[in-house]
N, C-alpha and C positions, 0 to 999 in steps of 0.2 A: 468406520467414518475416522474414528477416535483412536489411530494409531499412530504412534511417532515414526516419523522418516525414519531410514536405518541409519542406524550409528554410525556404519562407516561413512558414510557421505560426510555427516559432522565433524567426525573426526579427522577426517584427509582434510576437509577445506579449513578447519581451525588448525591442524600443523601445518599446513602450509602457509597461510597467514603467520606463525606465528615464526618458523624458519627464516619466512622475507622479511621480516621485521628485525631480528635477533637473534644471534644463533643459540644463545641462552638464556629462552625466555623465564620470566620468574613464575608465569604464572604455563599449568599445562590444560591448555585450552581441550587437547582430545580427550584429555582425563574429565574435565568438565562437561562437554560433550556426553562421556557416557554415564558420568553422575545422573546428570539430566535426566537423559532416556531411561536411566534405572530408577529413579524417583517417580517418574511417568508410569512407567508401567508396575509399580507398586502401587499407584494410585489407582491404578484400572484395578489391580488385582483384588484389592479392598473392599472397590466399592458394594459390592453386594453382603459383606460381612460386616465388617469394620466403617462406619461412614468418617467417625473423626481420625481414625487413622490415614483412613483415604484422602482427608483433606488437606491433612497436615504433610503427606508425601507429595501431594500436587503444588501444594504453598511451596516445599523444596524444588520441585522443579521448576516452579514462577522462576522464586529469584537463583537457581542455577542459571536457565536461557539468559536473564538478564544481566548476569554476571559476563557472560560470554559473548551480551553484547557490547558491555562496557571495555570487554577486552577489543574489541571490531571485529568481531565474526558477525557480519551482520549478512543474513540470506534468508530467502523463502522458506526453508524448512525451518530456521529457531522461531521464525515469525510462526510459520503453521501451526508449531508444538503447543507455543505459547496461547494462540488461540484455543486449541483442544483443550488443555490443561484450564484456565479461563471458562470457559464452556462448561467443562464438567463441573464447577467450582459454581455456575448459575450467575458467573459476572459476564453478563450478555456487553455491556458497554466495552472491557477491557478485549473481550473473546472477537467483539468486532471489529476493532481496533486493530487488532494481530493480524488479523483476518485481511484487512485491508491493505496494512504494511508487508503482508506475503503476497498481496496480488501484485504491486509491484516488480516483485523479480519473478516468479510463476504466474503472470495472469488468466495464464489457460488452464492450470492444472485442475482436473476436474471433479479430486477430492475438495480440492478449496473450495470450487466453485458451488460443490455440496452442503457444504458448512456452512456457508455466506447465506444459500437460499434459506438454509433451515433457521437460522439465527433470524433472517428477517422476515420470515413467518410468526417468530414470537415476539417480535416489537410490537410494543404494548398503543404507540401512537403512529400511526400511519398517515404518512403526506406524499398524497400524488403528487408527481412532479408536471408541470405547466409545458405545456407542448414544446413549446421553444426553448424550455430551460434543459428537457429529456435531452431534444436532438443535441443542445450545445453540451450538455453532459455526455452522451454517447461522442461525441468528437473528442473529446478532450479525454477521453478513456481510450480511444482508438490510438490516438498519439501516443499517449505515454506507455500501451501495452507495445507500440512497434521499437522491436528489437534493432539497437542503436548502431550496432556492428552492420549487420543486415543490409540497414539503410542506408548507411554511410558507403558502402563496397557496391550498391547501387547506383548510387550515383556518382562513386571515382568511375565505374564502368561505363556509364553513360557520358560523364563527361570525356573520355578517351575515345569512346566509337563516336561522338559528335567532332571533336579534332581530327580524329583519322578520316572521318567520311567527309569533311570538309577539304581538308589536306588534298585527298586523291582528288576529287573535283576540281579544286583550284587547277593541279598539276594536268589532270588527264580528261577532265571531264567524262570520265567513264561512269561516275557514281550518279545515280539518280536523286534531284533535289529533294525528292519526297523521304528518302531514306535520310536526306542530312536534317530535316525539318523533325521526323518524327523519333531520331536519335537528341535536338536540342529539347523538344519535348519531353520526354524520358530524364532528360537532367534536370530540366525545371521542375519537374513534378516532385521526383525523389529528392530534392535538395529542399523544396517546399516542404515534405513529411522529416524530413531529418532537423529542419530548422524550428517546424510547430513542434515536433517532440520534445526537444530541447527548451520551446518555450513554455508549454503545456507542464512539464517537471520544475522548472523554475516559478513559475507562477501556481505551484498546487497550494492552493489555500485550502483543499478538505480538512475535515477537524469530524471526530466522532462526539459525541456526546457518553460521557464517561462516568457520570453519575447517575444511582438509582434512577432518578428525575430531576428537573430543574425547572424553576418558574420561567420563563420568558417573561420581559416587560418591557414597557416602552423607551424607557430611559434607563442610563447606567445607575442606577440605586435601586434598594430594594424598599426603602420607607418612599420615597418622593414619588415613585411610577408605578403606574397600576397594572399587572398582566397584560399581555398582550393576548392572549387565548384561555379558552375556560380551564383546559386541561394544561396539565404541565407536558415537558418534552421530555421522554425517557431514555433511558442508556441504549445505544448504540443504531439511535438515529445520526444520519449524515446530514452534515451542514456545511456551508462555506463561510469564512473568514472574511468578513467585511471591515472591518473597524476595531478597534481596542483604547478602552481608556484604563486607567489604573482597575485593575482588580475585575475589570469584566469586557466582556468581550462581543460586537454587534454581528449577529449570524442571519443568512441566508436560509430558508430552508427549500426544499425542492418545488414547493408552489410558489416561490420567489417571495413571501411573506419576510418583513425580518422582525429581530428581536433581540434584546440587550441576555444576554448569560452571566452568570460568573464564571471568570476565565478557568477558575479551578474544576468545574463542572465538565471540562472539555478537555480534548489531544487533539493538537494537528496527526496528518496521518503523514507528512514528507517531514519528517524530524528537521529543524533548524540547525546547521553543522556551525 
């Protein structure tokens, strides 16, 4: 379950990105990728024999992966490995955050899906999604996972076929009208999916509770407003950002209830660029 992606993949991606931006990069990204993987492997090796050194090695791996992200090497493998390292340290919130970010690149990876399922089973606060909210979330998730290049390619091919069929029908009347209609419908559907995928990415307001636990309140103040629920929200929970005030965020839970939490206790899945 918890094994870093191949070092070669990270090294190739990192090296390609480096040379694409500058002929003489100031940071050796391939070396950083190897360093991160080595630290991660060292942490795994020491887990049974030397817990303090294992945790130190895992934290070094996390710091190095974060350095790669700051250098612009942003891919599913790095976020997946970050999630693994955080999970080994028992940091459920940041592990889930990293896995959700990895899912934006590799949404159907079986190891990633298994790790997310494992973390979800460990959440201390379980919120069941309302039926309508579950359907809406499923639709947005599907749109986010639709490969943009494939969707755009299908739309382009459908558009070309539609105009070709229309031209043939207008000039020679040899093309059945039904074929023209089908081609037009195929283009409209693929264009709608492409537009929906772009919209879902731009309006992605999902966030993860990263603090071990946080008290949701009825308003944006810890002293003036009472708690919204009897129990606190716990690390790893996925919420939707609704509004923000200085130091506070209004979030919507999966069951559609809303509450205010300190902004420092959560992180958006989709980073603001």
